[in-house]
N, C-alpha and C positions, 0 to 999 in steps of 0.2 A: 504494500500500500504506500503510494508516494504522494498523492494529492487527492483533493475532494472528488474529482471526476473518476479517478481510478478506484477510489473507495466505493463510490456509488455503483460503478460498473461491476465490481466484485460482488457487492451485495445483491445486485440485480441478478447476476448469474447463479450465485450460490445460496440465495435465500428467496428472493421474490419470485423468480421464475419457477423455482421448485414448488412453492406453495400454490401457485396458480395451477400447476399440473396435478398436484395431489389433493387439492381442496376437498373434493367429495369424500375420498377415502379417509383423509385426516379428520374431517368432521364426524365421520361415523365412529371414531374412536374417542371422541371428546364429548361426554354427555353428563358426567357426574361432577358437581361442584366440590372443590376441596374445602375442608372444614374451616380453615382460618379465613379464606376468602368469603365463604358463606357467612361466617360470624361477623366479618367486617361490614358486609352489605346489609345484613339484617339488623345490625346495631346502629345504623344511621337514622336520624330523625325522619319521621314521615314528611314527605314533600321535598326531600333533598333532590337536587339535580346534579348529575355528575357525568363522568366520561369513562368508557372502557376503551383504552387506547391499545389497539392491537387485539380486537375483540374476537378474532377467529370466527368460529361458527355461532358466536353469540350466546354460549351456554350460560353466561352469568347475567344476561340482561333481565331475565325474568325471575331471578332468585328472590327479590323483594318487591312485591307488587306495589308497595307504598312509596317507592322512589322512581325517578325517571332517569334513564341513562341514554346518552348519545354514544353509540359505539362507532369505532372507526377501525379500518384495517387497510393495509397496503395492497392486499390481494382483492381484486375485484370479485373473484369467484367466492371467496370466503365471505365477503361483505354481502353478496347476494343471498347466501345461506342465512347469515345473521339477520337480514332484514325481515325475515319471517316472524321474528319475535315482537309482535305488536303489543303495546302501542309505542315501543321504543323506536328510536331513529338510528340509522346507520349510514355512514358516509365512507367513501374511499379516501384515505389520507395517509400521508407519510408522517411518522412520529416526529421527524425533524422539521416538518412544515405543516403543523396542525392549523386548521382553519378557524379555530375557536377564539373567542375574545378572551384576553388575558384577565386574570384576577376575578373570574366570574362564577366558578363552579364550587360546589360544596365538597366534592370528593372526586377522586379518579382512581381507577385501577389499571395496572399494566402488567399483565401476566405472561411471563415467558416471551418477552419481546426484546428487551434491551440487549440481551446476550447475543442477538443476531447482528448488532452493529459491530463493524470490523476493526475499529480503532478505539483506544481509550478516550480520545477527544470526542468522537462521535457518540460514545456511550454516555459520557457526561452531558453532552449537548441534549441527548434524549431525555435524561432525567430533568435537566433544566427546563425543557419544553413542557414536560408534564407538570412540574411545580408552578410554572408560569400561568397555567390555566386556573389555579386555585385561588379562592378568596384568601387574602393574606391574614385575615383575622383568625379563621378557624378551619380553613380548607385542609384536607389531608388526602394523601395518596398511598395506596398499597401497591408495592412493586415486588415482583417475583423474578428471579433469575436462576438458571441452572447452577448447581454447586459443583466445584471441583471435588469436594469431599463426598464421594459416593461409594465408599468401600463395600457397603452392604447391598448395593444394587447389582443388577446383572451387568451393568456397564463396567463396574470395577475401577472407575477413576478414583484417584486418591491424592492427598496432599503431596506436593512436590512434582506432580505430573504436568504434562503439557496442558496449557489453558486454552489454546486456540486449536479447535479440532473440527473435523468434518464428520457429521453423524449421518449414517444411512437411514433412509426410509424405504422399506421394501413393499411394493405393491405386488401381492401374490398373483400369479397367473392362474388360469383355470382351463377346464375343458368345456367347450361350448358345443352343443348339438345344433347343427344347421341342416336345413333341407338341401338335398342335392339339386343341382341345376338340371333342367331337362336335357342338356347336352351330355350329361354324365350317364354312364351305363348303370343299370341297377335302380333300386328304389330305396326309400327310407332316408335316414339322416346319417351324417358323418360327424365325428368329433374333431373339433379344431382346437389344438393346444395353444393357449396364450401364455407366453413365458413370463416369469417374474421380471419386474423392472425395478431397479434400485436407483434412488435419487440421493444426493449428498447435500446436506445443509450445513452451513457454517454456524458454529457456536463459540462464544467465549465463555469458558467455565470460570465462574467467580470463586475466588478463594475466600476463606473466612475473613470478614471485616472489610472486604473490598467494596461491597455495595454501600456500606455505611460511609466509607471514605469518599466515594464518588458523590453521594448525596451532600455531604458536608462541603465538598469542593465547589459545588455550584450554589451554595447559600441555603441549603436545606437543613432541617433539623430532624433527626431520627427520634420518633416518639416510642417506637417499639420495634423489635426485630427478632428474628429467629430462623429456624430451619424446619422445613416440612417437605416430605416426599422428594428428596434429592434437590431441593431448592433452598436458596437463601431468600428471605423476604424481609421487607422493612415497611413500616408505616411512617411516612415523612410529611412534614409541613414546611411551607416556605417561611424563612425567617422574616420578621416584620420589616427588617431593614433591606431585604432583597428587593430589587427592582422588578 
């Protein structure tokens, strides 16, 4: 990564283009809210208005019917899936170029998004972008990123390992029965094998304390933080002195 254009192109090839292709399959595996995210959303005051930045298939939009969420995702295909969660709104947007008015929202969530940014500067810019949308008096954001420390998971990543990795997503092939063409001899159907297809996505694996440091570096304050399901998470708020 040498400049902004190269960084953007790298992420386009190794993140955005991948999610456009796997959107439907990815969505079918994402349906159950994680406990801390559910707790955060259900603990908000009734009538709160907030953002789900990088909303994917929108599985968190309807967790709390007493709040309103504007979801956004860089993937057009995922945003179309998420738009089915009425009455919430969904837009296609990049986390580094959000269309929302600053200092206007009660809350934001950004789950498993920032780790797809390919440089430290861009990851911090993404956090700053999230915090900038929040009301400076009491707005708060919940951010999740993949952890480097995953010794107990099937991935086996651990402290001291490589932090910038390519992670495969495998779409399993299948055998489909299709009717024979009249030009073919015989009758009945034939089985057509569809091969597995593997896509590789870029991730930056966050080490312990790194997310908190990035939040502080852009003028945010960590209110609560922890580890869940191979992820580091933090609830942050913009400092009153932040612009």
